[in-house]
N, C-alpha and C positions, 0 to 999 in steps of 0.2 A: 052604349054598345062600345065594347072594347074594339079599338083599331087593330086591324089585322095583326095581333101581335102575336099570335101562335101561327104565324106563317112567314113571319118577317126575317128575318136578319137579312140581309144581303139579298139575295136574288133569287132565292129559292130555285124553282124550276123554271123561272120566267122565260128566259131567252135561248135555253138549251134543250129542252123537250118539245121540239116542234117549233113553227114560227119561222124567224128569217135566221139564216146563217150566211157568213162570210167565207169564202174559199179561200182568199190570201191574207196575210196579217197585215196589219195597221203600220208596222214598222219596218224599217231596215235597221242595219247594225249601228247607224249614225243616230238614231232617233232614240234608242233604249235610254230609259232613265231609272236609277236606283236611289234610294232614299235610307239612310240609316234609322229614320224614325217609324218606319213601317213595321217591321217585325215585333212581335208582341201579341197582347191580348187586347181586343177593343170591345166596347160595350156599346150597345145601341142606344141612341139618343133620341126617343120619341115623345109624343103625346100618348099617354096609356090609353086615356080614353077620349072621345070625340069632342066632350065639353071640355077638356083641360084646356087652359089658357097658356100653361107653360110646360115644355118638354122637361122629361127626366130620364135619368139613365135607367135603363131596363137590363138587368144582369141575368135574365134567363137564358139568352141564347147568344153567349160570346162568339166574337169573330176571331179567330186565330190567323196570324199572318207569319209565314217562315220563309226565309231566303233560301232559295235552291241555286247553288253555283254562285256565280258573278252577277248575274242579271235578270233572275227570274224569281217569282214568288210563289208560294202555295197557300191558297185561302183556305180556310176550313171553318164550317160553322155546322152546329148542331140545330136540327129543327125540332118541330114540335113532336114528333113521331120518333124523336130520339135517334134519328139516324143523321149520319155525317154527309155533308156535301162537299164537294171539292172542286176547286177550280185553279189552274195553271195560269198565272198572271203575268204579263210583261208590260210594264208601264212605259208609257210613250210621251216624248215632249214633243211638239210640232209648233214651230214658231212661238214658244213660250205659252202653248196650252197643253195640259195634261190630260193625258187619256189611259185607258186600261185595254189592254186586247186579252181577252179571257177566253178560256177553253174548258169545259167541264169534263171532269175525270169522275167515274162512277165510284172508285175505290181510293183515289189521291195517288195511283201510280199512273206512270207513262204509258204502260199497255192499256190502260183503260181511258185515256185521254181521248176525247174527240177530235176529230180532223178539223172541224170548222170553228171559225171563230165568231166572238160577238163582242162588242165595244160598249164603253162608257166613259163618261168624262168625271174626272176626280179632282179632289183638291186635299193638300196635306199641310197641317201646321203642326206645331209641338204637340199638341194634345188632341187634335181631331183630325179624322178622316171621313171625308164624305163623296160618296160615290152617286152618280145618275146614269142609269141605265138608258141605252139606245132602245127606243120604241119600237121592236121589229115591225109591229102591225101597222105604224105610221109610214115606215119605209116601203113596206109592200103596196099599201093605198097609194102612195104617191108616184110608185113606177107604175102601176096598173092605170092612174088617170094620167100620165104622162107627164106629171110635175118634175119628176126625175127620170133622166135618162140613164138607166145602169143596165150593163149587161146581166141578165139573169136567167134561171131555169127553176123547174120544178123537181127535186129529186124524190123519186117513188121507189128507189130500190131498197130492199130490205139490207141493212148492215147494222154493225154494232152501234153506229150512231142513230141510226133509225130502224129499231127491230120490228116496227109494225109496219112499215113501208108506207106512212102516211105521208101525202105530200108536203114537201119542205120547202119553202122558198128561199133559193140560194143566189147571192150576189158574186159575181166572178169577175169582179173589176180588179185591177192591180193595185199594188199597196199605193202608188202615187195618186189614183184617182180616190182611193179611200180616204186619204189624208184629205184631200181637198174637200170631197163631203162631210167629213167630220167637223172640219173648220167652219163650213157653209152653215151647218147645222147647231154652232155650238150655243147660240142664244136661243135657239128654237124651243120653246117649251112644250110643244107637243112631240119633238122629236126626242127629247129627253124628260119623260114626264114622272120617273119614279125615282125619287131620291132617299137616302139613308145617311144619316150622320151618326159616326161613332167618338166615342171618347175613350182614350187610352187607359187601359187598367195601371194604375200605380204599382211598381215592383218593389 
């Protein structure tokens, strides 16, 4: 059976259409990280079938990264329905660890960019870009059972960010507390349970 190849590349709707969001960003001006290696086209590097022992490059749904201004990036990817998904990303370096602060945009414009944030941990080399998404369900569960003490609320208001009004679990901690949280969870495989690796297309 093919591995979720027709829904992959990056994040699909994973953390943006429901689930958990963060009110405040993960960064201050001093934490922003840029890298000249990021802009370009990246190909997903996965096992195409469950029985495969070796990962290969999947050219079907490339990930495009372009720099916006001095310190932000726009990530775009085409999914199986030939629809593009867009993410405004600020990369953040905290005590030597690299993260991504991401905001979904319906059409790639600032006007359609969601107000809430979601986070991921990332690594970059000359040829590879890997990203591991924060598991929003894990965060919500840990808060509910008292393992994580975080200010939170459920947003049920209908808006451009939540057109259906379905309850969205929102974390309202300030940036400093969020940075501490991400560092504490960095090596937690339950907290970061979905990972993708991309290889850069040679130009």
